[in-house]
Every structure is written in structure tokens, then in C-alpha cells.
C-alpha positions in Angstrom: -23.0 2.9 15.0 -22.2 4.1 11.4 -19.9 1.1 10.8 -22.6 -1.3 11.8 -25.1 0.4 9.5 -22.6 0.3 6.6 -21.8 -3.4 7.2 -25.6 -4.2 7.3 -26.1 -2.3 4.1 -23.3 -4.2 2.4 -24.5 -7.6 3.6 -28.1 -6.9 2.7 -27.2 -5.8 -0.8 -24.8 -8.7 -1.1 -22.1 -6.6 -2.6 -18.6 -7.8 -2.2 -15.1 -6.8 -3.3 -13.2 -8.9 -5.7 -10.9 -11.3 -3.8 -7.8 -9.3 -4.8 -9.1 -5.8 -3.9 -7.7 -4.5 -0.6 -10.6 -3.4 1.7 -8.7 -0.2 2.8 -9.2 1.2 -0.7 -13.0 1.2 -0.3 -12.7 2.9 3.1 -10.4 5.5 1.6 -12.8 6.3 -1.2 -15.7 6.5 1.3 -13.8 9.0 3.4 -12.9 11.1 0.3 -16.5 11.2 -0.8 -17.7 12.1 2.7 -15.2 15.0 2.6 -16.7 16.3 -0.7 -14.5 14.6 -3.4 -16.9 13.3 -6.1 -16.6 9.8 -7.6 -16.0 11.6 -10.9 -12.8 13.1 -9.5 -11.7 9.8 -8.2 -12.3 8.3 -11.7 -9.9 10.9 -13.1 -7.1 9.6 -10.8 -7.9 6.0 -11.8 -7.7 6.8 -15.5 -4.5 8.6 -14.9 -3.0 5.6 -13.1 -4.1 3.3 -16.0 -2.5 5.6 -18.6 0.7 6.0 -16.6 1.2 2.3 -15.9 0.0 1.1 -19.4 -1.5 -1.9 -17.6 -4.5 -1.9 -19.9 -2.7 -1.2 -23.2 -2.9 -4.9 -24.4 -6.7 -5.0 -23.9 -8.7 -4.4 -27.0 -11.4 -2.0 -25.6 -9.8 -0.6 -22.6 -9.2 2.9 -23.9 -12.8 3.0 -25.2 -14.1 1.9 -21.8 -12.2 4.5 -19.9 -13.1 7.2 -22.4 -16.7 6.4 -22.1 -16.5 6.4 -18.3 -15.0 9.9 -18.4 -17.8 11.1 -20.7 -20.5 9.6 -18.5 -18.9 10.8 -15.3 -17.3 14.2 -16.2 -15.5 15.8 -13.3 -16.3 19.5 -12.7 -12.8 20.0 -11.3 -9.7 18.0 -10.7 -8.6 17.0 -7.2 -4.9 17.1 -8.0 -3.8 15.7 -4.6 -6.2 12.8 -4.9 -5.2 12.0 -8.5 -1.5 12.1 -7.5 -2.1 9.8 -4.6 -4.1 7.3 -6.7 -1.4 7.3 -9.3 1.2 6.6 -6.6 -0.7 3.4 -5.6 0.7 1.6 -8.7 4.0 1.4 -6.9 2.3 -0.6 -4.2 0.8 -3.1 -6.7 -2.7 -1.6 -6.8 -4.2 -2.0 -10.3 -6.9 -0.1 -12.2 -9.4 -3.0 -11.7 -8.8 -3.0 -7.9 -9.4 0.7 -7.8 -12.6 0.5 -9.9 -13.9 -2.3 -7.7 -13.2 -0.3 -4.5 -14.8 2.8 -6.0 -17.9 0.8 -7.0 -18.5 -0.4 -3.5 -17.7 3.0 -2.0 -20.3 4.6 -4.3 -22.9 2.0 -3.2 -22.2 2.6 0.5 -22.5 6.4 0.0 -25.8 6.0 -1.9 -24.5 7.0 -5.3 -26.1 4.1 -7.1 -25.9 5.6 -10.7 -22.2 6.2 -10.3 -21.7 2.7 -8.8 -23.5 1.1 -11.7 -21.4 3.0 -14.3 -18.1 2.0 -12.5 -19.3 -1.6 -12.1 -20.1 -1.8 -15.8 -16.7 -0.5 -16.7 -15.0 -2.9 -14.3 -16.9 -5.9 -15.7 -16.1 -4.8 -19.3 -12.4 -4.4 -18.6 -12.4 -7.7 -16.7 -14.0 -9.5 -19.7 -11.7 -7.7 -22.1 -8.7 -9.0 -20.1 -9.9 -12.6 -20.4 -10.7 -12.3 -24.1 -7.3 -10.7 -24.8 -5.5 -13.4 -22.9 -7.4 -16.1 -24.8 -6.4 -14.4 -28.1 -2.7 -14.3 -27.1 -2.7 -18.0 -26.1 
């Protein structure tokens, strides 16, 4: 029954994952949040992955975007196991943008709309920054 309600919520709100984001990431984040891990703690893991992989280093405003997200969503404590697992996802081809996209949808599903909006704005800004940076390089 809960799955049907969740799917109805998603279809009603017309919220979709980016075409490259694996669906299992959203499910994973939803499970973590239902077990008491805050979106803020998940964001710490995503930022850690971004800094370790240097995937956003060529983008003009990526560091500022991530810093602002950390300021707006401060984590009261670190979930070390979660952060470590999220960091390990880079070896499987999971990117920062995929993680932010999945977290955004998970926040919506869990009713954490403010957090979802903050993550979505960061996602969109980084996505736009990637396009602008690519155009400047070309």
C-alpha cells in the first residue's frame, strides 16, 4: 500500500528523476531518511564524494554552490557509514548530480519540501554551470 501511495504522490506532483539517475538511489535515500538519517547528513556524503572525485572542479561556481548548500542544510552530526558508502558510489559511476537528483526526489517523497527545494536549486545551478563551463571551453 505504501508503494502505491508513493507512486501516486510522485505522479501527482509530476516529479521525475533525470534520465541518467538510477532509481535505486532514491529508494536508498528514502530508506535512510525513514531510519532517521537526515537529508543534511546525506548532503555531507554527497559533498565528500564531489571533493574526492574532483568531478566539479572545472565548474565555475561548484564550490560556492556546495558550500551554500552545507550552510543552508547544516548537519547536526555526521553519519560516517552513510558518508563512506556515498563516497564509494563514485567507483560505480555515480555522480554528484545523480546523487543530488535522487536526494531531491527522496526529500519530496518523505515530505521534506524545504530540503527538496534547496537540493533542487543546487542541482539546477550545478547543471547550468556544467553547460556554461563546457561552452566556455569549446
